[in-house]
C-alpha positions as CSV (number, residue, x, y, z in Angstrom):
1,M,-43.7,-22.7,-84.6
2,T,-40.4,-21.7,-85.8
3,G,-39.1,-24.9,-86.7
4,A,-36.8,-26.6,-89.2
5,V,-39.4,-27.6,-92.1
6,G,-41.3,-26.3,-94.8
7,P,-39.7,-24.0,-97.4
8,P,-36.8,-22.0,-97.0
9,L,-36.5,-18.4,-97.0
10,S,-35.2,-16.4,-100.3
11,G,-31.7,-16.1,-100.3
12,T,-30.8,-13.1,-102.2
13,P,-28.1,-10.4,-102.0
14,R,-30.0,-8.1,-99.8
15,T,-31.8,-10.6,-97.6
16,R,-28.1,-12.5,-96.8
17,L,-27.2,-11.5,-93.4
18,R,-23.4,-10.2,-92.9
19,R,-23.2,-9.3,-89.5
20,G,-25.0,-11.8,-86.6
21,R,-25.5,-14.4,-89.0
22,E,-26.3,-16.5,-86.1
23,K,-29.4,-14.6,-85.9
24,A,-30.7,-15.8,-89.1
25,R,-33.7,-18.1,-89.3
26,G,-34.2,-19.6,-92.8
27,R,-37.2,-21.2,-93.0
28,R,-40.8,-19.7,-93.7
29,E,-42.4,-20.8,-90.7
30,A,-39.7,-18.0,-88.8
31,L,-41.3,-15.6,-91.5
32,L,-45.2,-16.5,-90.1
33,D,-43.9,-16.8,-86.6
34,V,-43.0,-13.0,-86.6
35,L,-46.2,-11.8,-88.5
36,A,-48.2,-13.6,-86.1
37,A,-46.7,-11.9,-82.8
38,G,-46.4,-8.6,-84.9
39,F,-49.1,-6.0,-85.3
40,V,-47.7,-2.9,-86.8
41,C,-45.3,-3.0,-89.6
42,H,-43.3,-0.1,-91.2
43,L,-43.7,0.5,-95.1
44,G,-40.5,2.4,-96.5
45,V,-41.4,3.3,-99.8
46,V,-40.0,6.4,-101.7
47,V,-42.6,8.9,-102.8
48,E,-41.8,11.8,-105.2
49,G,-38.3,11.3,-104.6
50,V,-38.6,11.3,-101.2
51,V,-38.2,8.2,-98.4
52,M,-41.0,7.5,-96.2
53,V,-41.3,5.1,-93.8
54,V,-45.2,4.7,-92.3
55,P,-46.5,2.5,-89.9
56,T,-49.5,0.6,-90.5
57,V,-51.5,-2.2,-89.5
58,Y,-51.2,-5.6,-91.8
59,G,-52.7,-8.5,-92.6
60,Y,-51.0,-12.1,-94.3
61,D,-51.4,-15.4,-95.6
62,P,-48.5,-18.0,-96.5
63,D,-47.8,-16.1,-99.2
64,T,-48.6,-12.8,-99.3
65,L,-48.4,-9.5,-96.7
66,Y,-51.4,-7.0,-97.4
67,L,-50.9,-3.5,-96.3
68,H,-54.1,-1.2,-96.8
69,G,-55.0,2.7,-96.7
70,S,-57.0,5.5,-98.6
71,V,-57.1,6.1,-102.3
72,A,-55.6,9.5,-100.9
73,S,-52.7,8.4,-99.1
74,R,-49.6,9.3,-101.0
75,S,-47.7,6.3,-99.7
76,L,-49.9,3.9,-101.0
77,A,-50.0,5.9,-104.5
78,G,-48.4,3.4,-107.4
79,P,-47.6,1.2,-106.7
80,P,-44.0,1.7,-106.5
81,D,-41.4,-0.7,-108.5
82,E,-39.6,-1.2,-105.1
83,V,-41.0,-1.4,-101.0
84,C,-39.4,-2.7,-98.1
85,V,-41.3,-3.7,-95.0
86,T,-40.3,-4.5,-91.7
87,V,-41.9,-5.9,-88.6
88,T,-40.0,-6.0,-85.2
89,V,-41.2,-7.9,-82.1
90,L,-39.4,-6.5,-78.8
91,D,-39.7,-9.7,-76.6
92,G,-37.2,-8.5,-73.9
93,V,-34.6,-5.9,-72.3
94,V,-31.1,-7.8,-71.8
95,L,-29.0,-6.4,-69.3
96,A,-25.4,-6.9,-68.7
97,R,-23.1,-6.3,-66.5
98,S,-21.5,-3.5,-69.0
99,V,-23.6,-0.8,-70.8
100,F,-21.4,-1.9,-73.8
101,E,-22.9,-5.6,-73.9
102,H,-26.7,-4.7,-73.4
103,S,-28.7,-5.8,-75.5
104,V,-32.8,-6.5,-76.7
105,N,-34.3,-10.1,-77.5
106,Y,-36.5,-9.6,-80.1
107,R,-37.9,-11.2,-83.5
108,S,-37.6,-9.3,-86.9
109,A,-38.4,-9.4,-90.4
110,M,-37.7,-7.8,-93.5
111,I,-39.9,-8.2,-97.2
112,Y,-39.0,-6.8,-99.9
113,G,-40.6,-6.5,-103.5
114,R,-43.0,-5.0,-106.0
115,P,-46.9,-4.7,-104.4
116,G,-49.4,-5.1,-106.8
117,D,-52.8,-3.3,-106.2
118,V,-55.7,-5.4,-105.4
119,T,-58.5,-4.2,-107.6
120,D,-61.2,-7.1,-107.6
121,D,-64.2,-6.9,-104.6
122,T,-63.8,-10.1,-104.0
123,E,-60.1,-10.3,-103.3
124,K,-60.1,-7.0,-101.6
125,L,-62.6,-8.3,-98.9
126,A,-60.8,-11.2,-98.5
127,A,-57.5,-8.9,-97.5
128,L,-59.5,-6.6,-95.4
129,R,-60.7,-9.9,-93.6
130,L,-57.3,-11.0,-92.9
131,I,-55.9,-7.4,-91.7
132,T,-59.3,-7.2,-89.2
133,E,-58.7,-10.5,-88.0
134,H,-54.8,-10.3,-87.2
135,V,-56.1,-6.7,-85.5
136,A,-59.3,-8.1,-83.5
137,P,-59.8,-11.8,-84.3
138,G,-63.6,-12.4,-84.5
139,Q,-64.4,-9.0,-85.8
140,W,-64.9,-9.1,-89.3
141,D,-67.9,-11.3,-88.6
142,Y,-69.4,-8.9,-85.5
143,A,-69.0,-5.8,-87.3
144,R,-70.6,-4.6,-90.6
145,Q,-68.7,-5.5,-93.6
146,P,-67.5,-2.8,-96.2
147,N,-70.0,-2.0,-99.1
148,R,-69.3,-0.8,-102.7
149,R,-68.8,2.9,-101.5
150,E,-66.2,2.2,-98.8
151,L,-64.3,-0.3,-100.9
152,A,-63.9,1.8,-103.6
153,A,-62.1,4.5,-101.3
154,T,-60.1,1.8,-99.9
155,R,-56.2,1.1,-102.0
156,L,-55.0,-2.5,-101.1
157,W,-51.3,-3.5,-101.9
158,A,-50.6,-7.0,-102.1
159,L,-46.6,-7.8,-101.7
160,S,-45.3,-11.4,-102.2
161,L,-43.1,-13.1,-98.8
162,G,-40.7,-14.3,-101.7
163,E,-37.6,-12.6,-100.7
164,A,-37.8,-11.8,-97.1
165,S,-35.4,-12.2,-93.9
166,V,-35.6,-12.8,-90.4
167,K,-33.3,-12.1,-87.8
168,V,-33.9,-13.5,-83.9
169,R,-32.2,-12.6,-80.4
170,S,-32.8,-14.8,-77.1
171,G,-31.2,-15.6,-74.2
172,G,-29.5,-13.7,-71.6
173,P,-26.6,-11.0,-71.5
174,D,-23.1,-12.4,-73.5
175,D,-20.7,-11.4,-70.9
176,A,-21.1,-14.5,-68.1
177,D,-17.5,-15.0,-69.2
178,S,-15.9,-12.1,-68.9
179,A,-14.0,-10.3,-65.9
180,D,-17.4,-8.5,-65.2
181,A,-19.2,-11.4,-64.0
182,R,-17.2,-11.6,-60.9
183,D,-17.8,-7.8,-59.6
184,G,-21.5,-9.2,-58.0
185,R,-23.3,-7.0,-60.2
186,W,-26.9,-8.2,-61.3
187,A,-27.8,-9.4,-64.6
188,G,-30.2,-10.7,-66.7
189,E,-33.2,-10.1,-69.1
190,L,-36.6,-8.3,-68.4
191,P,-39.5,-9.4,-70.6
192,V,-41.7,-7.5,-72.3
193,L,-45.1,-8.2,-72.4
194,T,-47.8,-7.0,-75.1
195,G,-51.6,-7.5,-74.9
196,F,-55.0,-6.4,-74.5
197,G,-56.3,-4.2,-71.4
198,T,-60.1,-4.1,-70.4
199,P,-62.7,-3.3,-73.2
200,V,-63.7,0.7,-72.7
201,P,-67.1,0.9,-74.1
202,D,-68.1,3.5,-76.4
203,P,-69.9,6.6,-74.7
204,A,-72.4,6.4,-77.2
205,L,-73.1,2.7,-76.8
206,P,-77.1,2.5,-75.1
207,V,-76.7,1.5,-71.5
208,G,-76.2,-2.4,-71.0
209,T,-75.0,-3.3,-74.5
210,P,-73.1,-5.9,-73.8
211,V,-69.6,-6.9,-75.2
212,P,-69.2,-9.4,-77.7
213,R,-67.9,-12.3,-76.6
214,H,-64.8,-12.5,-79.3
215,V,-63.8,-8.9,-77.4
216,A,-64.7,-9.9,-74.1
217,D,-61.9,-12.5,-74.7
218,L,-59.2,-10.4,-75.8
219,P,-57.8,-8.7,-72.8
220,G,-54.1,-10.4,-71.7
221,T,-51.2,-11.4,-73.9
222,W,-51.5,-10.6,-78.0
223,P,-52.6,-13.6,-79.3
224,G,-49.5,-13.9,-81.6
225,R,-47.0,-14.0,-78.6
226,G,-47.8,-17.1,-77.0
C-alpha cells in the first residue's frame, strides 16, 4: 500500500528524521500501512510528573487514532497536553558477517499530538467498532455490543494523525561490499511472521458450540502483514 500518492505526512521539527533519513517515508499511505500491520501501540504520556509508556490495542481511520481504557485508568486521565504514540512492526532479523552490521527490518510510526476525549455515545460506539475490528475482524457484529453502563465505564481518546513520522528498513545486510564478505560466512534475513493460531474454546462453552466463521478464518498470518 505504501506509495507516492496521497497527502504527505507532516514535516514538523519533531517528525523530521535527523539520522537514517533514507528510511523516512513521507506519504500518508505509509502511516496507514504501519497502523494496519501493527497490533499493539505504546502510549507515551506524563502522569503526575512521571513518564509512563503503556502498551494497548488501538483502532484508526484515515485521520484519527483511537485508544481506549477504563475511566479509572491513570494513563488515560486528562487528556494531557501532549502524548507520543508509537507502533512498530518487526519484519525480520538481519544477520550480517559482523556483529556490528547486524540489524532488523521494521516499519515504525510515531504520532504526536493532544488527544481529545470521545464523549458522545454514537462516536464511542464507532471508535470501539474500529478498535474491535482491527483486533479481530468480524467480531463487532458477532458479539454483544456495549450497553450504556459499559460505555460510561469506558474512556476513549481520539488522536489526530496530523503530526506523524514513519521509518522503514528492508533488505539484507549492508556489508556485502566489505572485506568481511570474502570470509565465507552466511549472511541474510530471517523473516518474522506474526499470525493467529488455532482457536481455543472457552471451557465454559456448551459442548458442540461451533467456532464462528470469522474466527475460524483468522488463523494464519496477521491480516495487515500481507
